[in-house]
C-alpha positions as CSV (number, residue, x, y, z in Angstrom):
1,M,29.9,-11.2,-26.3
2,L,30.4,-8.6,-23.3
3,H,27.5,-6.9,-21.5
4,S,28.5,-3.0,-20.8
5,K,27.9,-2.5,-17.0
6,E,26.4,0.9,-17.5
7,P,24.6,3.0,-14.3
8,R,20.9,2.0,-14.8
9,G,19.1,5.6,-15.0
10,R,16.5,7.6,-16.9
11,G,16.7,7.0,-20.6
12,A,16.2,9.9,-23.3
13,L,12.3,10.0,-23.1
14,G,12.7,10.9,-19.0
15,A,11.3,6.8,-18.6
16,C,13.0,5.1,-15.7
17,S,15.6,2.2,-17.7
18,S,16.2,0.4,-14.3
19,C,12.9,-1.3,-13.8
20,E,10.3,-4.0,-15.8
21,T,7.1,-1.6,-16.8
22,T,5.3,-4.7,-17.1
23,D,5.3,-5.7,-13.7
24,K,2.3,-5.3,-11.7
25,R,3.8,-5.9,-8.5
26,P,4.0,-2.5,-6.3
27,M,7.1,-0.6,-5.8
28,T,7.0,-0.6,-2.0
29,V,6.0,-2.5,1.1
30,F,2.7,-0.2,1.6
31,A,1.6,-0.2,-1.7
32,S,-0.9,-1.8,-3.4
33,K,-1.6,-3.4,-6.8
34,S,-4.7,-1.3,-7.5
35,L,-6.1,2.4,-6.3
36,Q,-9.4,-0.1,-5.9
37,E,-7.3,-2.7,-3.8
38,H,-6.0,0.0,-1.5
39,F,-8.9,1.7,-1.4
40,V,-10.6,-2.0,-0.1
41,R,-8.0,-2.0,2.5
42,G,-8.5,1.4,4.0
43,L,-12.2,0.7,4.4
44,L,-11.6,-2.6,6.3
45,G,-9.0,-0.7,7.9
46,A,-11.1,1.8,9.2
47,A,-14.3,-0.6,9.8
48,F,-11.7,-2.6,12.5
49,L,-10.8,0.4,14.0
50,Y,-14.4,1.7,14.6
51,A,-15.0,-1.6,16.1
52,A,-11.9,-1.9,18.3
53,Y,-13.0,1.6,19.3
54,Q,-16.4,0.6,20.0
55,L,-15.4,-2.4,22.1
56,G,-12.9,-0.8,24.1
57,A,-15.5,1.5,25.9
58,P,-15.3,2.1,29.2
59,G,-17.7,0.0,31.2
60,Q,-17.2,-3.2,29.0
61,S,-16.4,-6.6,29.8
62,W,-12.5,-7.8,29.9
63,L,-14.0,-10.2,26.8
64,A,-14.9,-7.0,25.2
65,L,-11.4,-5.5,25.7
66,G,-10.0,-8.8,24.3
67,G,-11.8,-8.5,20.8
68,A,-10.9,-5.1,20.8
69,I,-7.2,-5.9,20.7
70,A,-8.1,-8.5,18.5
71,F,-10.0,-5.9,15.6
72,L,-6.9,-3.2,16.4
73,G,-4.5,-5.8,15.1
74,L,-7.0,-6.8,12.0
75,S,-6.8,-3.1,11.5
76,L,-3.1,-2.4,11.6
77,W,-3.0,-6.3,8.8
78,A,-5.5,-4.4,6.8
79,L,-4.0,-0.7,6.8
80,R,-0.4,-2.3,6.4
81,G,0.5,-0.2,9.7
82,C,-1.0,2.9,10.8
83,P,-3.0,5.0,8.9
84,V,-0.2,7.2,8.3
85,C,1.4,3.8,6.2
86,W,-1.6,3.5,4.7
87,S,-1.2,7.4,3.3
88,I,1.9,6.4,2.5
89,G,1.2,3.4,0.4
90,L,-1.8,5.5,-1.5
91,I,0.6,8.1,-2.5
92,N,3.1,5.1,-3.5
93,T,0.5,3.3,-5.8
94,V,-0.4,6.8,-7.3
95,S,3.2,7.0,-7.8
96,G,3.3,3.4,-9.3
97,I,0.8,3.4,-11.7
98,L,1.7,6.9,-13.3
99,H,5.0,5.4,-13.3
100,R,4.0,2.4,-15.5
101,K,1.8,4.8,-17.6
102,S,4.9,6.8,-18.3
103,A,7.0,3.9,-19.1
104,S,4.5,1.9,-21.1
105,P,5.6,1.8,-24.7
106,D,1.4,2.5,-26.1
107,A,1.5,6.1,-23.7
């Protein structure tokens, strides 16, 4: 039996027929699996940014400046980029959760 090469799109109920609704992976690089995970990443990123700001204040030693650069790198890792990237990820996370809810057979 041959499989038809129909273009994937929206089904009769408006649910996306091109994705797996049971898949819990994020939809983009910036998104997280859950809102809790995303907010934890945001809090960590904000804490690391604050630590970098405090260590990089004028009058600090060169060693403190190295620590500030390290905390800045950690904040970029936790936020998956800059704070704007984190915000885009928040929107993508919420969108993915709503998409999975609307496409699930229980909804």
